[in-house]
C-alpha positions as a Python dict, from the first residue, in 0.01 Angstrom:
ca = {
    (1, 'X'): (0, 0, 0),
    (2, 'X'): (101, -8, 366),
    (3, 'X'): (-162, 251, 452),
    (4, 'X'): (-443, 46, 298),
    (5, 'X'): (-338, -264, 493),
    (6, 'X'): (-333, -77, 823),
    (7, 'X'): (-675, 73, 751),
    (8, 'X'): (-812, -272, 672),
    (9, 'X'): (-665, -424, 986),
    (10, 'X'): (-794, -130, 1191),
    (11, 'X'): (-1144, -178, 1049),
    (12, 'X'): (-1125, -552, 1111),
    (13, 'X'): (-1009, -498, 1468),
    (14, 'X'): (-1292, -253, 1527),
    (15, 'X'): (-1541, -499, 1380),
    (16, 'X'): (-1414, -788, 1593),
    (17, 'X'): (-1410, -584, 1913),
    (18, 'X'): (-1766, -461, 1852),
    (19, 'X'): (-1886, -806, 1749),
    (20, 'X'): (-1736, -980, 2049),
    (21, 'X'): (-1840, -725, 2309),
    (22, 'X'): (-2186, -625, 2183),
    (23, 'X'): (-2451, -778, 2405),
    (24, 'X'): (-2239, -1061, 2538),
    (25, 'X'): (-2061, -1137, 2862),
    (26, 'X'): (-1729, -1158, 2680),
    (27, 'X'): (-1540, -839, 2597),
    (28, 'X'): (-1195, -802, 2450),
    (29, 'X'): (-945, -687, 2712),
    (30, 'X'): (-665, -609, 2470),
    (31, 'X'): (-643, -568, 2094),
    (32, 'X'): (-300, -559, 1932),
    (33, 'X'): (-285, -442, 1571),
    (34, 'X'): (20, -481, 1353),
    (35, 'X'): (38, -451, 974),
    (36, 'X'): (34, -828, 928),
    (37, 'X'): (-177, -961, 1215),
    (38, 'X'): (-441, -887, 1473),
    (39, 'X'): (-423, -1024, 1826),
    (40, 'X'): (-729, -1014, 2051),
    (41, 'X'): (-703, -1127, 2414),
    (42, 'X'): (-1023, -1250, 2576),
    (43, 'X'): (-1081, -1313, 2946),
    (44, 'X'): (-1159, -1667, 3059),
    (45, 'X'): (-1520, -1701, 3168),
    (46, 'X'): (-1681, -1997, 3341),
    (47, 'X'): (-2028, -1963, 3199),
    (48, 'X'): (-2261, -2214, 3031),
    (49, 'X'): (-2049, -2209, 2714),
    (50, 'X'): (-1748, -2332, 2916),
    (51, 'X'): (-1918, -2644, 3055),
    (52, 'X'): (-1788, -2989, 2973),
    (53, 'X'): (-2019, -3227, 2783),
    (54, 'X'): (-2076, -3426, 3105),
    (55, 'X'): (-2187, -3111, 3290),
    (56, 'X'): (-2422, -3016, 3005),
    (57, 'X'): (-2571, -3366, 3009),
    (58, 'X'): (-2621, -3352, 3386),
    (59, 'X'): (-2810, -3023, 3357),
    (60, 'X'): (-3061, -3169, 3115),
    (61, 'X'): (-3184, -3452, 3337),
    (62, 'X'): (-3517, -3437, 3517),
    (63, 'X'): (-3529, -3442, 3896),
    (64, 'X'): (-3637, -3746, 4100),
    (65, 'X'): (-3944, -3548, 4216),
    (66, 'X'): (-4044, -3490, 3853),
    (67, 'X'): (-4000, -3861, 3776),
    (68, 'X'): (-4222, -3944, 4075),
    (69, 'X'): (-4496, -3706, 3957),
    (70, 'X'): (-4481, -3848, 3603),
    (71, 'X'): (-4518, -4203, 3737),
    (72, 'X'): (-4808, -4113, 3966),
    (73, 'X'): (-4986, -3941, 3678),
    (74, 'X'): (-4970, -4269, 3482),
    (75, 'X'): (-5130, -4482, 3756),
    (76, 'X'): (-5470, -4355, 3873),
    (77, 'X'): (-5502, -4368, 4246),
    (78, 'X'): (-5150, -4504, 4272),
    (79, 'X'): (-4938, -4475, 4583),
    (80, 'X'): (-4566, -4403, 4562),
    (81, 'X'): (-4349, -4683, 4705),
    (82, 'X'): (-3988, -4640, 4588),
    (83, 'X'): (-3762, -4466, 4336),
    (84, 'X'): (-3417, -4561, 4212),
    (85, 'X'): (-3195, -4449, 3927),
    (86, 'X'): (-3023, -4702, 3703),
    (87, 'X'): (-2814, -4561, 3422),
    (88, 'X'): (-3018, -4304, 3233),
    (89, 'X'): (-3353, -4419, 3373),
    (90, 'X'): (-3556, -4371, 3686),
    (91, 'X'): (-3744, -4678, 3805),
    (92, 'X'): (-4045, -4565, 4008),
    (93, 'X'): (-4232, -4832, 4204),
    (94, 'X'): (-4604, -4757, 4249),
    (95, 'X'): (-4879, -4953, 4427),
    (96, 'X'): (-5207, -4958, 4231),
    (97, 'X'): (-5555, -4935, 4388),
    (98, 'X'): (-5596, -5311, 4375),
    (99, 'X'): (-5264, -5367, 4558),
    (100, 'X'): (-5039, -5464, 4268),
    (101, 'X'): (-4685, -5324, 4254),
    (102, 'X'): (-4591, -5168, 3921),
    (103, 'X'): (-4246, -5050, 3812),
    (104, 'X'): (-4253, -4753, 3576),
    (105, 'X'): (-3937, -4682, 3377),
    (106, 'X'): (-3882, -4312, 3299),
    (107, 'X'): (-3608, -4169, 3076),
    (108, 'X'): (-3405, -3932, 3296),
    (109, 'X'): (-3326, -3698, 3006),
    (110, 'X'): (-3661, -3665, 2830),
    (111, 'X'): (-3908, -3768, 3100),
    (112, 'X'): (-4078, -4016, 2867),
    (113, 'X'): (-4223, -4337, 3004),
    (114, 'X'): (-4064, -4648, 2849),
}
């Protein structure tokens, strides 16, 4: 019975080491096999999977230049005046051809005009 357990744990350890190291940046540095447990040590990586939710959210936002181009594409012949960010929105101020000032509200995450 002991032999079967050690074969099973050996096969499981082999599977886990191949699964974790195949094609990924993470590779097991140490695998400890005992008859009752398997211990796998993994190195700490600071990659995209280790980002905090705030960092992930910040990566998804559009740039101010992109917000400016979206606003200018909505107003034909418009001239850029000002841009500010309030919360999760960019407010782009554009002067129209007839001289009116228009504020265009753009979602900073999706780039949609509100």
